[in-house]
N, C-alpha and C positions, 0 to 999 in steps of 0.2 A: 504493500499499500504506499503511495507517496506521501510525504508529509503535508501537513496543511499549508496551503499556499503555494505548493510546488507547481511549475508549468504542467499543463495537461497534454501539450503537443509534443512530448518527448517520448521516444520509443523505449518503453520499459521491458520490452519482451525479448531482448537480445541475450543469447548466451555469452558468458565470459569465460575464456579459457576452454580447456578440453571438456567434452560431455562425458560424465563418469556415472557409474551406479552409486547409489547411496552408500553402499559398503566401501566402495573405492574412496568416496569423499571422506567418510569417516576415518579412514586410515591416517589422513593428515591431522586429525584432531586428537589431542592427548590431554588426559585429565592430570593437572599438576598438584591439585589438592582438592577437598571435597567442595570447593567454591570456585575453583579457577581451571580454566581450560586454555591449552595453547594451540594455534593454528600454525602448522609448520609451512615453511616456504616450499613452494610447489602446488599449494592449494589452488592458487591463481598464478597467472604467469608473472614474472618480473618482481616478485616480492623481495624488497631489501631488507626487510626485518620481519620477525614472526608477528602474528596477531595473538592476542590474549582476549579471553572474555570471561566474565564472573557470572556464575549461575549456580542456584542450589538445585536439588533434586526436582523441586516442582517446576522451577522456571527453566531448566534445561529441556524439558519435554517440548516446550514451545519452540525453542531454538532449532532443535533437531527435527521436529516435524516440519517446520519451515524448509529446512534444507532437503528433507526427503521428498516433499512435494515438488520442489525445484527439480530434483533428480529425475522424478518420474516423468516430468513433462519435457525432459531433455534440455532444459534451460530456457524453453519458450512458454509463452502464455501467462506470465505472472511477474511479479517484482522480484528483484534479486534479494535473496535471503540476507539477513543482518550479518551472518558470518562471511559470506561473499564480499559484502561491502567493506566489512572491517579488514578483509585480506586485501582488497583492491587499494585501500587506503596505504596499507603496508608497502605497496609498490610504487607510491609517490616519490619523486626526487627529494633527498634531504631529510627524509624522515629518520628519527633516532629511536633506538630502544625497541619499541614495539607499537603496534596500533591497538588500542584498547577498547573493548566493548563492556559497558556496565551492565548490572543486572537488569536494568529497565530497557535494554537496547531492542530496537525493532527497525524494520526497513524504513529508510528515508531517501531523500533526494542526494545521490553522490555518496556521502558519509551516511552510515547508519545513524539514527537517533540514538543517544547514548554512547557515542564514539568520541574517543579523545586521541589526539595525535599531535606530536610535537615536532618541529622542524628547526634545524640548526641555523641560527641566523648568520653565522660565519661562513656557511657553505653557499657560494654563488649559484649552486643548483637548486637550492631549497625553494619551495613553492608555498603560496597562500591559495586556499580554495574557498570561495563563498559557499560550497556544498558543505564545508567543515564548520560553518558557523550557522547556516540555516537562513531561511527567508524571514524569520521573525527575529531580527537581530536584538540581542539583549532582551529577549522574552525572559522573565525572572519573577522572583517572588519576594514580597516584602511582608514581615511581620510585625504588628504592633501589639503591645501589651496594654492592659488596662488594669485599674484597681477594683473592677467590678467582678461579682461572682455570678456563677449561673443561677443561683437563687434570685438575684436582682435582675438579670437579663431574661432568663427563661420566660417569665410571664408576659414580657413586652417584646418577645422576638418577632412576632408578626409585624408589629408596628415599626420596630427598628429595621427589619428587613425592607419594608416599604419605603422608610426614609432613606436608606442606602440606595435603593433603586431609583427614587426620586432625585437624589443628589447626584449620582454618578451616572453619566451617560452610557449606555450599553448597546451592544448589538451591531451588526454589519452596517457600516456606513454612519455610524453614530457620530454626532458632532459635539464637540466640548464646549463647556460653559466658561472655560478660562479664556478671557479676552486676550488674542494674539494677533500681533500684525506681522508682516513679513520680516520687519527688522527684529522683532521679538523672537521669531522662529530662528533667525540666524544666530541670535545671541544664546538661545537655548541649546542650539546644536553645538555652539562653541563652549559654553560654560557648564553645561549640565546642571546639576543641583545647585551650583552656586547662583544661577539664574533664578531658580525657585526661591532661594532664600532672599536674593536681593528684591524679588517681587512680592515677598511676603507670603508665599504659598508653602514654605518648608520652615521649620525650626532649624537654628544654627547647629544644634547638636545632632540633627537628622543625618547629616553627611558623615558624621564620625562612625556610624553603624551601617555604612553602606560600602560594598565592594568598590575599590577604586575611588572611595570617597565621593562617589556619584559623579565623577568627571574623568574622562580619558582626554589627557592633555594633547595628544597627536590629532585630535578632531580638527577637521577643516570644512566649514560649511560650503566653501567654494567647490568642494569635490562632490557634493550632493547636487544631483541633477535637478533640473526645474520641475519635472513631473513628480519626483519624489517629494520635494517641498510643497507643490500643490496639493498632494495627497495628505501631507502631514499637518498642514496649516489648520484645518478645521478639526482635527483629531485629537489634539492635545488635551489630556485629561479625560480620556475615554477608555473603557474596559475593552470594547471589542467583542468578538465572538469566539467560536470554537471552544477550546478548552480553558479560556480565561474566565476568572471568577473574582469575586469578593465574597469571603466567607466570615461569619462570626463563628469563633471556634472556642471550645472550653478545654482547658488541660485535663486530660483524662488519666495520665499516668506521668509519673517523674522517674526516670532511670538513673539520673545523675544530679543529686540535689545541689552538689557544689556549683557545677557548671550552669544548672538552672537559676540558681540564685544570682550569679553574675549577669544573667539575662533579665533579672527582675521578676522571675517566675518563683513563687515561693509555696504554692499550694495547689493541689487538685481542686478544679472547680473554677480557677481563675479564667476570666474572659479575654481572648485575643482576637485580632483582625488580620486575616491574611488576604493579600492583593497579589493576584497573578495576572500579568499583563506584559506587553512589550512595546515595539516601536511602530506598531499599527502599519498603515499603508506606506509610510515613508521608508521603513526598514525593508519591506518587500520590495519596493522600487529601486533602492540601492542594490540589493542583492541581484536583482533582474538585470539592471544596467551594467553591473560588473561582470555578470556572465556572458553578456554580449561582448563586451570588451575583451574578455579573456580568451573568447574562441579565436579572435584575431591574434592575441598574443601567443597563443599555443601553436598556430600554424607558423608564425614568424620564428618562434624559438625551438621548433621540432619537438614539442611536448606531446606525448601520446598516452595519455593515462588509460588504464584497462576499461574504463567507464566514461563515456562522453559527459555523463553528469558530474564527473570529477573535474570540471573545467577548472583551470588554475593558472597562475602566472608566477614567475620568478619573484620572490619577496622583494628583490632589489630593482625589479623592472618598474617602469613608470606605471603600468596597470596595476602592479602589486602594491605600490606605494599609495596609488590613488584609492584603490579599495580599502586599504587599512585606515586611510584618513576619513573616508565616507562612512566606513562600518563604525569608526570611533564616534562620529558625530551622530549616527543613528543610535548608538549606545547611549549617548548623552540624552537624546531625545526620549528614550525608554525611562531612563531614571527621572527626567522632569515629568513624563506621563505618571509614573507610580507616585512621585511626589505630589502632584496635582490631585490625584485620587485620595492620596493620605489626607490632604487638606479638606477634601469634601467628606471623607469618612469621619474625621474629627468633628466637622460641622453637624453632621447627622446625629452623631453620639451626644454632642453638646445640647442640641435641640431636644432630644428624646429626655434627657436627664437633667435638663434645665441647669447645666453648670458649664464650666469651660473644659476644653480637652486637657488642659495643663492640670486642672483639679481631678481629672479622670485618669491621669498618669499615662496618657497615650503616646508613649514613647516608641521609637522605632527600635526593635530588637536587632534586626539585621535586614539587609536587602542583598540577594544574590542574583547573578547572572546565570542563564542556562544556555545561551547561544551566543558565543563570543570568542574571539582569537585575540590573545594578549602576549606581549614580550615579557617572558619571566626568567629568573635564574634557577637552574635545576642541576643536580649532580647526574652525570651520565659517565658510566664506567669509571666512577671515581674521580672525575674531573668536572669543575664548575663549567656549565655551559649556558649561553644565552640563546633561549629558544622561543619560537613562536608556538604557543600551545593553543590548538584549536579545541575548544569545548563545544560540542554541539548535543543538546539534550543531556548536559552533564554539569555539575556544580564544582566550583573551586572549593577545595576543603584543606585549607592550610593548617599546619599543626601548631600546638602552644609554642611560644616565643618566636614566631615567624615576624620578621619586621613590618610586613605588609598588612597585618591585622591590628584592630584597635587596641588600645591599651587595656580596655576593659576585659578583653578576651586573651590577653597574653598568657595567662596560666592555664586556660581551659581549652584553647584552640578555637579556630573560626567557626561561628555558627553556620549550619547548612540547613536550608529549609527545603523539606521534601513535601511538596503539595500532593494531596491524595486527589482522588476523582470525586465526582458529585456524590455526596453522601458517605464517603468514606473517611478514614482517618488521615491525618498529615502527622509529619514527625519533625522534630529539630534534632539534628546531629552535630557533631564537632568533628573537625580535621584531626588526623593523626599522622605520627611521623611515618608509620608504615605506608599510608597512602601517598605521602610525599615521595617515598622512594619507589612505589610500585606504579602509581597512575599519575605522576606529576601533580600530586596534590589535588585529586579530582575524585567524586563520587557520583552517585546517581542523582536524578532530578525528580523523579516521580514514579508513577506506576508503569508507564509504558504501555503503548496499545497492544491489545491481543486481537482485536477485530478492527477492520476498516470502518470508516464512517457509514459507507453505503450498507455494509453488511449489517451494522448495528441498527440502522433504520429498518431494515428488512425484518430482522429477527425479534427486536424488542417492540413492545407496545408502549406508547406515550403514556396512557393511563396507568399501566402497570407500575411504570417507573415512578410516577408522581405518588401513586398510592404507597409504594415502598418507602419513599422519603417521608410521607406523612406519618406512617406507622413507626418510623424512627424519631419522630418529633422534630423534624427538620423543616423550617419555613423556607419556601422557594419562591424567587421572583425571576422570571426569564422574558426575554424579549422575543425569542423564536422557539416554538414548540418542538421543532424537529431536533433541536439541539439536545433535548432531554433524552433522546434515544442514542444520538452519537456520543454523549458524554456520560452515559449511565456507567456505573461500576462494572457491569458485565462485559463492557467493551475494552477493559483494561486488565492488565496483570494485577495481582494482589500486591498492594503497596507494602503491606507488611512483610511479605516474602522478599521483596526487593530490598527494603531497609534491612532485615535480618541478615541477608546475603552480604551487604556491605559491612555491616557490624561484625559478623562472624568471620569474614575474610580480613578484617582488621583495617579496612581502608577508610573507615569512619566509625564514629561511636555514637550510640544512642543516648539522647538527653531527655527528650519530652515527646509524649504522644498527645496529639490534639484530635478532638472530634467536632464536627460541624453542628451547629444548632440553626444556622440559617445560611442560604446560598443565593447569591445574586449572579446571573449569568446574562450573556447576550442573547 
């Protein structure tokens, strides 16, 4: 299944590499531990490094079933399995160590969703690929805490859900209520959350608990095309559609009291707000424009990846440089977008409880990116390297004492926000040193799809899904009824299995489990 927003005019039905039986394919896959598998070179042509992926017993069935179906069709008539995509990424020039698939991995555009890959910045052959970031650049999650409890919010959750739905524009083509001119947009693209703070839509301390402090300094609004800006201008401060949401959540379980306390979470039943959104139409257009430019660059530079969806350019080329500057601007847009919705959510809570957001202690716990490429320092074969790390459908998860995480979390590790699916639990994790060494400081980002959107609409009943949410005591507000089926829990892997795999594999550590009591969707 292609990822949300991927072009539909691309041939997804092509075989890559030799056509083999399922048993022959499996001979290239070796279990390294109960939670980790290796894909050996030869699985697809031209692999420069191995592939690895993480899965427990329950999750590996989905991965291998996908590969078996692909083998039965001779490589035609469906999308490339995630393991093939992970291996194709391992064949890109300049990649180091391995191509990594996390437990929520599933088929995407070019890269699998849940795929991490790092490229040596000092190698002139190294490439950057928009498929390794995704179409929704800096799609991410923000978590706000409150000093409210379920006992206080539960009785008014319907009213509060309606207030959030009224305050935050949602749905396809929704337009923002934050007044924005073309000059404001350029400033937001350059400044990120610093623009939100300047304009009064964010608290100064919000950026301290945000990845990159809410601003990528290499952003250049001049590298963002006119069409992208036209799409982004009316959408600032909007949730969008698809798997994006705003949820009122309750702390259901605390696994690490010390780490939770550093986040301001001190009791079961405490109420939080989770916002999941990205760069809207602007980010999608930036990715689309870059793919077009990179087709030309590939022909010029003789780049021939295994899969045309892995369109790429040398990092040091003009096309590579332009994309990274535009991608950073789109990432800044996404942080401004989540900041604007934070402002609107704070207003909704303040109106419901007739007090101020400050008195409700509505501080940002953290804000993480799920689709991004960033220049980072990592150890490779015992030597420090400057790498361009692509994280697509995956989350940065830096360990304790890392210089790039806030002082509040120096002793616990970076908070990692794992959003569940509609009506299921979410988690807060922390980064670990083992994750830093194995996955370039990365972990999962959510549940990961098990069914395509079209199959979900065919199989699941709109009313059944709504009734199930009501039985769980969850208030729901949505702009498009069909999204109920597309985003129902049955369409996804079990987020608890995904999180437990990351925890048991040692690449991140569980801190808090959250459950929803109200869901707002596009």
